[in-house]
C-alpha positions in Angstrom: 0.4 0.1 0.0 0.9 3.8 -0.7 -0.7 7.0 0.8 -1.0 10.2 -0.6 -0.9 13.3 1.9 -3.6 14.6 0.2 -6.9 12.8 -1.1 -7.2 15.1 -3.8 -3.6 13.5 -5.0 -4.8 10.3 -5.2 -7.1 9.5 -8.0 -4.4 11.7 -10.7 -1.1 9.3 -9.3 -3.4 6.0 -9.5 -4.3 7.0 -13.2 -0.7 7.7 -13.8 0.4 4.3 -12.5 -1.8 2.9 -14.1 -1.1 4.5 -17.8 2.6 3.3 -16.8 1.5 -0.2 -16.5 1.2 -0.9 -13.3 -1.6 -3.0 -12.3 -2.9 -0.2 -9.2 -6.2 -1.0 -7.5 -8.0 0.4 -4.4 -8.8 -2.5 -1.9 -9.8 -0.7 1.2 -13.1 0.4 1.8 -14.3 1.2 5.6 -16.1 -1.4 6.4 -18.8 1.0 8.3 -19.4 2.1 4.8 -20.0 -1.2 3.5 -23.6 -2.2 1.9 -23.5 -5.2 4.5 -23.7 -3.1 7.2 -26.1 -0.1 6.1 -28.8 -1.5 8.4 -26.2 -0.9 11.3 -27.0 3.4 10.7 -23.4 4.0 10.0 -23.5 7.2 7.8 -20.0 8.7 5.9 -17.8 10.8 8.8 -19.2 8.3 11.4 -15.3 6.9 11.5 -13.2 9.5 10.0 -9.7 8.4 10.3 -11.0 4.6 8.5 -12.5 7.0 5.5 -9.5 9.6 5.6 -7.1 6.5 5.0 -9.4 4.9 2.1 -9.4 8.0 0.3 -5.4 8.4 0.1 -4.6 4.4 -0.2 -3.9 3.0 -3.3 -2.5 -1.1 -3.8 0.7 -1.4 -5.8 1.6 -4.4 -7.3 3.8 -6.2 -4.7 3.6 -10.3 -4.2 6.0 -12.7 -3.0 6.6 -14.7 -6.4 7.6 -11.2 -7.8 11.2 -11.3 -9.0 14.0 -8.5 -8.5 13.9 -6.6 -12.0 9.7 -6.2 -11.4 10.1 -5.2 -8.0 12.4 -3.0 -9.1 10.5 -1.6 -11.6 7.3 -0.9 -9.4 9.3 1.1 -6.8 11.0 3.1 -9.9 7.5 3.9 -11.2 6.0 4.9 -8.1 8.7 6.8 -7.4 9.1 8.6 -10.3 5.3 9.2 -11.0 5.1 10.4 -7.2 7.9 13.0 -7.4 6.3 14.4 -10.9 3.0 14.5 -10.0 3.1 15.2 -6.2 6.3 17.6 -5.2 
């Protein structure tokens, strides 16, 4: 997982990483906002820390079977794109 400092910056970085060929995803959804639990009465704003995390987080492709070259490509791509878009 990577997180940007401001939620408004996540989507541009996400889109750029996808354009660069990385299989990034948004996997985290605050549990209290999941439709399965809507009958419990939670609403946006009920858990602000979880909601903030969800708005800023992106999953990057890293898994145990990846080779060093693949890992290096992911890290270099994230670093380059983040520096170009976020600094």
